[in-house]
TIPAZA-304412 format. One line per field, with one value per residue (C-alpha): residue number from 1; x, y, z. Coordinates in Angstrom, 2 decimals. Example, Ala and Ser with C-alpha at 12.3 -4.5 7.8 and 13.67 -1.06 7.14 Angstrom:
<sites>
nr	c(1 | 2)
c1	c(12.30 | 13.67)
c2	c(-4.50 | -1.06)
c3	c(7.80 | 7.14)
</sites>
This chain:
<sites>
nr	c(1 | 2 | 3 | 4 | 5 | 6 | 7 | 8 | 9 | 10 | 11 | 12 | 13 | 14 | 15 | 16 | 17 | 18 | 19 | 20 | 21 | 22 | 23 | 24 | 25 | 26 | 27 | 28 | 29 | 30 | 31 | 32 | 33 | 34 | 35 | 36 | 37 | 38 | 39 | 40 | 41 | 42 | 43 | 44 | 45 | 46 | 47 | 48 | 49 | 50 | 51 | 52 | 53 | 54 | 55 | 56 | 57 | 58 | 59 | 60 | 61 | 62 | 63 | 64 | 65 | 66 | 67 | 68 | 69 | 70 | 71 | 72 | 73 | 74 | 75 | 76 | 77 | 78 | 79 | 80 | 81 | 82 | 83 | 84 | 85 | 86 | 87 | 88 | 89 | 90 | 91 | 92 | 93 | 94 | 95 | 96 | 97 | 98 | 99 | 100 | 101 | 102 | 103 | 104 | 105 | 106 | 107 | 108 | 109 | 110 | 111 | 112 | 113 | 114 | 115 | 116 | 117 | 118 | 119 | 120 | 121 | 122 | 123 | 124 | 125 | 126 | 127 | 128 | 129 | 130 | 131 | 132 | 133 | 134 | 135 | 136 | 137 | 138 | 139 | 140 | 141 | 142 | 143 | 144 | 145 | 146 | 147 | 148 | 149 | 150 | 151 | 152 | 153 | 154 | 155 | 156 | 157 | 158 | 159 | 160 | 161 | 162 | 163 | 164 | 165 | 166 | 167 | 168 | 169 | 170 | 171 | 172 | 173 | 174 | 175 | 176 | 177 | 178 | 179 | 180 | 181 | 182 | 183 | 184 | 185 | 186 | 187 | 188 | 189 | 190 | 191 | 192 | 193 | 194 | 195 | 196 | 197 | 198 | 199 | 200 | 201 | 202 | 203 | 204 | 205 | 206 | 207 | 208 | 209 | 210 | 211 | 212 | 213 | 214 | 215 | 216 | 217 | 218 | 219 | 220 | 221 | 222 | 223 | 224 | 225 | 226 | 227 | 228 | 229 | 230 | 231 | 232 | 233 | 234 | 235 | 236 | 237 | 238 | 239 | 240 | 241 | 242 | 243 | 244 | 245 | 246 | 247 | 248 | 249 | 250 | 251 | 252 | 253 | 254 | 255 | 256 | 257 | 258 | 259 | 260 | 261 | 262 | 263 | 264 | 265 | 266 | 267 | 268 | 269 | 270 | 271 | 272 | 273 | 274 | 275 | 276 | 277 | 278 | 279 | 280 | 281 | 282 | 283 | 284 | 285 | 286 | 287 | 288 | 289 | 290 | 291 | 292 | 293 | 294 | 295 | 296 | 297 | 298 | 299 | 300 | 301 | 302 | 303 | 304 | 305 | 306 | 307 | 308 | 309 | 310 | 311 | 312 | 313 | 314 | 315 | 316 | 317 | 318 | 319 | 320 | 321 | 322 | 323 | 324)
c1	c(43.50 | 43.07 | 45.80 | 44.43 | 46.77 | 45.99 | 48.76 | 47.70 | 50.45 | 52.61 | 51.26 | 50.82 | 48.01 | 47.62 | 43.95 | 42.75 | 39.57 | 35.99 | 34.31 | 37.39 | 38.98 | 35.89 | 35.95 | 39.59 | 39.00 | 35.95 | 37.85 | 40.75 | 38.36 | 36.47 | 39.77 | 40.52 | 43.55 | 44.77 | 44.76 | 45.63 | 43.49 | 44.55 | 42.22 | 43.91 | 41.68 | 38.92 | 35.96 | 32.36 | 32.57 | 35.69 | 34.20 | 31.39 | 33.89 | 33.61 | 29.88 | 29.36 | 32.40 | 33.32 | 29.84 | 31.19 | 28.81 | 27.38 | 28.53 | 32.13 | 31.93 | 30.41 | 33.36 | 35.71 | 34.02 | 33.49 | 35.86 | 38.83 | 37.74 | 39.28 | 41.50 | 39.41 | 38.68 | 35.15 | 34.28 | 31.89 | 30.94 | 33.95 | 36.22 | 37.53 | 37.39 | 40.35 | 40.79 | 44.32 | 46.02 | 48.98 | 51.22 | 49.94 | 52.36 | 52.26 | 51.66 | 51.61 | 52.53 | 52.63 | 55.08 | 52.35 | 48.91 | 47.01 | 45.23 | 42.80 | 43.84 | 41.20 | 41.84 | 39.48 | 41.06 | 39.95 | 41.58 | 41.47 | 41.96 | 43.34 | 41.65 | 43.26 | 41.40 | 42.87 | 41.96 | 45.48 | 48.89 | 50.73 | 54.41 | 55.17 | 52.62 | 54.16 | 57.52 | 55.95 | 54.48 | 57.88 | 59.41 | 56.81 | 58.03 | 61.63 | 63.38 | 64.01 | 60.46 | 59.64 | 56.74 | 53.35 | 52.36 | 48.96 | 46.86 | 47.77 | 51.44 | 50.61 | 48.34 | 51.03 | 53.52 | 51.19 | 50.63 | 54.35 | 54.96 | 52.37 | 53.62 | 57.25 | 56.31 | 55.94 | 59.64 | 60.85 | 58.11 | 59.28 | 62.89 | 61.93 | 60.15 | 63.23 | 65.45 | 63.17 | 63.10 | 66.90 | 66.92 | 64.39 | 66.42 | 69.50 | 67.66 | 65.71 | 68.57 | 70.21 | 67.31 | 63.98 | 61.02 | 57.28 | 57.77 | 59.99 | 57.39 | 54.64 | 56.63 | 57.12 | 53.38 | 52.79 | 55.17 | 53.30 | 50.04 | 51.65 | 52.82 | 49.31 | 47.85 | 50.38 | 49.56 | 45.84 | 46.53 | 48.85 | 46.78 | 43.78 | 46.17 | 47.69 | 44.19 | 43.63 | 46.73 | 45.63 | 42.25 | 43.92 | 46.31 | 43.86 | 42.13 | 42.86 | 42.10 | 41.37 | 43.78 | 46.61 | 48.93 | 51.08 | 54.10 | 52.19 | 51.61 | 55.32 | 55.27 | 52.23 | 54.03 | 56.92 | 54.51 | 53.15 | 56.71 | 57.21 | 54.07 | 55.36 | 58.68 | 56.79 | 54.91 | 58.20 | 59.59 | 56.54 | 56.64 | 60.36 | 59.84 | 56.89 | 59.02 | 61.83 | 59.37 | 57.89 | 61.39 | 62.10 | 58.91 | 59.79 | 63.30 | 61.80 | 59.51 | 62.39 | 64.58 | 61.90 | 61.27 | 64.99 | 65.19 | 62.20 | 63.78 | 66.99 | 65.06 | 63.05 | 66.25 | 67.89 | 64.76 | 64.43 | 68.06 | 67.60 | 64.41 | 66.08 | 69.06 | 66.82 | 64.65 | 67.18 | 68.23 | 64.61 | 64.40 | 67.36 | 66.01 | 62.59 | 63.98 | 65.90 | 62.95 | 60.77 | 59.90 | 60.76 | 62.23 | 64.65 | 66.48 | 70.10 | 71.66 | 69.60 | 71.98 | 75.17 | 77.17 | 78.27 | 74.78 | 74.14 | 77.43 | 76.98 | 73.55 | 74.91 | 77.83 | 75.48 | 73.57 | 76.78 | 77.96 | 74.60 | 74.66 | 78.18 | 77.36 | 74.24 | 76.02 | 78.84 | 76.29 | 74.40 | 77.62 | 78.67 | 75.32 | 75.70 | 72.66 | 74.63)
c2	c(74.39 | 74.45 | 75.72 | 77.05 | 78.11 | 79.59 | 79.32 | 81.32 | 80.18 | 83.22 | 84.79 | 83.18 | 84.34 | 83.29 | 83.02 | 84.13 | 83.06 | 84.15 | 85.14 | 86.97 | 83.73 | 82.80 | 86.22 | 85.82 | 82.37 | 83.57 | 86.58 | 84.40 | 82.04 | 84.90 | 86.32 | 82.95 | 82.38 | 78.83 | 78.28 | 75.67 | 75.63 | 73.34 | 72.51 | 70.85 | 69.58 | 72.07 | 72.82 | 72.95 | 76.57 | 75.81 | 72.64 | 74.84 | 76.29 | 73.07 | 73.49 | 77.27 | 78.42 | 75.49 | 73.89 | 70.34 | 67.41 | 66.39 | 62.79 | 63.93 | 66.13 | 63.22 | 61.03 | 63.69 | 63.78 | 60.09 | 57.29 | 56.07 | 55.60 | 53.31 | 55.20 | 56.03 | 58.64 | 59.98 | 62.18 | 65.10 | 67.84 | 70.12 | 68.40 | 65.11 | 63.91 | 61.73 | 59.83 | 58.75 | 57.42 | 59.05 | 58.06 | 59.21 | 61.62 | 60.13 | 56.43 | 54.51 | 50.82 | 50.52 | 51.54 | 52.33 | 53.83 | 55.14 | 58.47 | 59.68 | 62.51 | 63.99 | 66.07 | 68.06 | 68.87 | 70.95 | 73.23 | 76.19 | 74.82 | 72.09 | 71.66 | 69.31 | 68.12 | 66.14 | 65.72 | 65.63 | 67.11 | 65.75 | 66.47 | 65.78 | 68.37 | 71.01 | 70.22 | 70.72 | 74.07 | 75.17 | 74.03 | 76.02 | 79.18 | 78.53 | 78.97 | 75.21 | 74.47 | 74.92 | 77.25 | 75.61 | 75.22 | 73.73 | 72.35 | 68.91 | 69.59 | 70.62 | 67.57 | 65.10 | 66.89 | 66.40 | 62.76 | 62.09 | 63.72 | 61.46 | 58.34 | 58.98 | 59.04 | 55.25 | 54.69 | 55.72 | 53.54 | 50.53 | 51.34 | 51.16 | 47.86 | 46.53 | 47.56 | 45.78 | 42.75 | 42.58 | 42.69 | 39.85 | 37.77 | 38.13 | 36.92 | 34.10 | 31.64 | 33.30 | 33.96 | 32.94 | 33.89 | 34.41 | 38.15 | 38.21 | 36.40 | 38.72 | 41.62 | 39.75 | 39.22 | 42.90 | 43.82 | 41.51 | 43.22 | 46.59 | 45.31 | 44.06 | 47.44 | 49.24 | 47.00 | 47.61 | 51.35 | 51.16 | 48.77 | 51.11 | 54.08 | 52.35 | 52.01 | 55.73 | 56.55 | 54.12 | 55.85 | 59.26 | 58.14 | 56.08 | 59.14 | 62.81 | 65.06 | 68.77 | 69.73 | 67.55 | 68.68 | 66.37 | 67.38 | 66.56 | 62.98 | 62.29 | 63.37 | 61.22 | 58.28 | 59.00 | 58.84 | 55.58 | 54.25 | 55.16 | 53.20 | 50.17 | 50.42 | 50.46 | 47.34 | 45.57 | 46.79 | 45.50 | 42.15 | 41.72 | 42.55 | 40.18 | 37.39 | 38.12 | 38.14 | 34.84 | 33.37 | 34.65 | 33.04 | 29.77 | 29.95 | 30.54 | 27.56 | 25.40 | 26.60 | 25.82 | 22.45 | 21.61 | 22.77 | 20.61 | 17.65 | 18.10 | 18.24 | 15.15 | 13.40 | 14.03 | 13.02 | 9.87 | 8.94 | 9.48 | 7.40 | 4.63 | 4.53 | 4.51 | 1.63 | -1.22 | 0.50 | 0.54 | -3.13 | -3.99 | -1.85 | -3.45 | -6.97 | -6.29 | -4.45 | -7.56 | -8.88 | -12.57 | -14.31 | -16.54 | -14.23 | -15.38 | -11.95 | -10.75 | -12.22 | -11.51 | -8.61 | -7.56 | -7.68 | -3.92 | -2.81 | -5.52 | -4.18 | -0.63 | -1.90 | -3.67 | -0.41 | 1.51 | -1.09 | -1.10 | 2.70 | 2.79 | 0.12 | 1.97 | 5.33 | 3.68 | 2.07 | 5.37 | 7.18 | 4.46 | 4.81 | 8.59 | 9.23 | 11.26)
c3	c(66.42 | 62.65 | 60.35 | 57.11 | 54.38 | 51.02 | 48.49 | 45.45 | 43.05 | 43.43 | 46.59 | 49.95 | 52.27 | 55.89 | 56.86 | 60.23 | 61.99 | 61.44 | 58.17 | 56.84 | 55.70 | 53.69 | 52.05 | 51.09 | 49.63 | 47.70 | 46.37 | 45.26 | 43.47 | 41.82 | 40.50 | 38.93 | 41.18 | 41.60 | 45.36 | 47.94 | 51.08 | 53.91 | 56.81 | 59.76 | 62.58 | 61.73 | 63.97 | 62.78 | 61.60 | 59.62 | 58.14 | 56.81 | 54.33 | 52.36 | 51.83 | 51.95 | 49.96 | 47.72 | 47.62 | 47.74 | 47.62 | 51.03 | 50.53 | 50.08 | 53.17 | 55.11 | 54.10 | 55.45 | 58.84 | 59.49 | 60.43 | 58.42 | 54.80 | 52.24 | 49.74 | 46.69 | 44.03 | 43.42 | 40.49 | 40.95 | 38.49 | 38.20 | 40.73 | 42.10 | 45.68 | 46.64 | 49.90 | 50.84 | 53.95 | 55.60 | 58.48 | 61.83 | 63.46 | 66.97 | 67.45 | 70.73 | 70.84 | 67.04 | 64.37 | 61.86 | 62.32 | 59.26 | 59.20 | 56.58 | 54.28 | 51.96 | 48.86 | 46.64 | 43.30 | 40.31 | 37.74 | 40.12 | 43.61 | 45.83 | 49.21 | 51.74 | 54.82 | 57.72 | 61.38 | 62.79 | 62.21 | 59.19 | 59.61 | 55.94 | 54.86 | 57.10 | 55.54 | 52.11 | 53.19 | 54.44 | 51.16 | 49.22 | 50.95 | 49.99 | 46.67 | 46.42 | 45.36 | 41.64 | 40.84 | 40.48 | 36.85 | 37.61 | 40.42 | 39.10 | 39.80 | 43.37 | 43.74 | 42.71 | 44.96 | 47.94 | 47.00 | 46.68 | 50.06 | 51.68 | 49.90 | 50.79 | 54.47 | 54.29 | 53.58 | 57.09 | 58.61 | 56.61 | 57.54 | 61.22 | 60.64 | 58.86 | 61.80 | 64.26 | 61.99 | 61.89 | 65.68 | 65.82 | 63.37 | 65.57 | 68.67 | 67.05 | 67.52 | 70.52 | 72.88 | 71.33 | 73.45 | 73.32 | 73.74 | 70.67 | 68.63 | 69.89 | 68.47 | 65.20 | 64.86 | 65.65 | 62.82 | 60.49 | 61.40 | 60.60 | 57.22 | 56.45 | 57.40 | 55.21 | 52.28 | 52.80 | 52.58 | 49.57 | 47.47 | 46.96 | 46.68 | 43.65 | 42.20 | 42.78 | 40.74 | 38.04 | 37.86 | 37.58 | 34.84 | 32.76 | 31.34 | 30.85 | 33.79 | 33.29 | 36.08 | 34.75 | 31.95 | 29.88 | 31.94 | 35.12 | 33.97 | 34.19 | 37.83 | 38.57 | 37.00 | 39.36 | 42.32 | 40.94 | 40.75 | 44.42 | 45.32 | 43.40 | 45.24 | 48.52 | 47.45 | 46.73 | 50.05 | 51.95 | 50.15 | 50.90 | 54.57 | 54.74 | 53.26 | 55.73 | 58.59 | 57.46 | 57.29 | 60.80 | 62.10 | 60.38 | 61.83 | 65.29 | 64.94 | 63.69 | 66.54 | 69.10 | 67.47 | 67.56 | 71.15 | 72.04 | 70.24 | 72.21 | 75.46 | 74.56 | 73.52 | 76.89 | 78.79 | 76.70 | 77.38 | 81.09 | 81.11 | 79.11 | 81.45 | 84.52 | 83.31 | 84.00 | 87.22 | 88.30 | 87.41 | 89.63 | 92.46 | 92.03 | 92.21 | 95.41 | 96.84 | 96.79 | 100.25 | 99.88 | 102.91 | 100.98 | 98.60 | 98.32 | 98.67 | 101.65 | 104.17 | 102.22 | 103.57 | 100.06 | 98.57 | 98.79 | 97.16 | 94.54 | 93.53 | 93.30 | 91.25 | 88.85 | 88.39 | 87.65 | 85.15 | 83.37 | 83.19 | 81.74 | 79.15 | 78.01 | 77.77 | 75.77 | 73.44 | 72.92 | 72.08 | 69.65 | 67.85 | 67.74 | 69.88 | 72.41)
</sites>
C-alpha cells in the first residue's frame, strides 16, 4: 500500500486514493506552494502521477520502475533526477542490502519514489510534524535533509558489521573454522556493496556542489557540505573495517598455517622415531634359519629393549635441539 504525503512547507496534507490526490497536488503546484510528495510502493495508477501531474521525462520514470540503478544525477529542464541507495528495511541472511531511492527536485517540489518501506524516511516525516524540525527554507534544504537521513542509515549497518568483526577476531585464534571464515567473506562482500553504493553517491554530491542549483541557497550549501562530510566519514569507516577484516583473514590463515605446521611437526617426529624401530622389527622379521638370536630365550625382550632405548635417545636428542 502506497503512502503519499504532501508537505507544503507550512501545511501538511494527507492524500487519499483516486483522482483527489492528483487534484490536491496540482492545486498546490498552481498556488506556487513548495511541496514534498512521497510515493511508497505505488501501483500503476499512483505511478501515473509522475507523468500526468509532474510531467517527468519517460527515461526518468523508467529508471524508477526498473531494477536497482547506480546512484546518479540527471538534469532535465526545470528539475533534477537523483538516484540514491538506501538501506533495505528487512534483510535476510545479510547485514546490508541496498534499495533504490529516487528523488525529483526543483525549486517548487521534492518528489521521492521508493518501492519499499524506508524506516529512516518515516522517522523524518514524524520529525517534520514535531517542533524539533526547523522550518523549510527551500526545497534544497528538504533535499539535503532527506539525503542526510538516508546516508546516516549506513552508520548502524557498519556498527553491526564492526560488532560481527570483533566477534570473528576473538574466535580466529580460539576456534578457527570454515564457518567463521564464510561469515568473514560475507562481511567483506557487504563492505564491497556498501562502497559501491557510497562511491557514486559521493559523485552525486560533487555534481550538486560544483555549480549553483536553482533550488539551493547559499545557506543550503553548508548543509550539503555536511552531508558530504558524512559520506567521507562512511568511506573512512568502510576502509578501516576492510583493513581489520583483511587482518583477521590473514591472522586466520597464519593460525591455520601454524596449526598445520604443528601437526606436521608431530607427525614427522613420530615417523622419524618409528623408522629405526621399523628397521629393528624388519631385521628380526627376516626368515633366515641361522639367525643367532632365534634360539635365544632372551631375544624377544632384547629386541623390545633396543627399540625402547632407540626411542628414548631420539626423544632426548630432539629435545636438546629444541625440536620438541
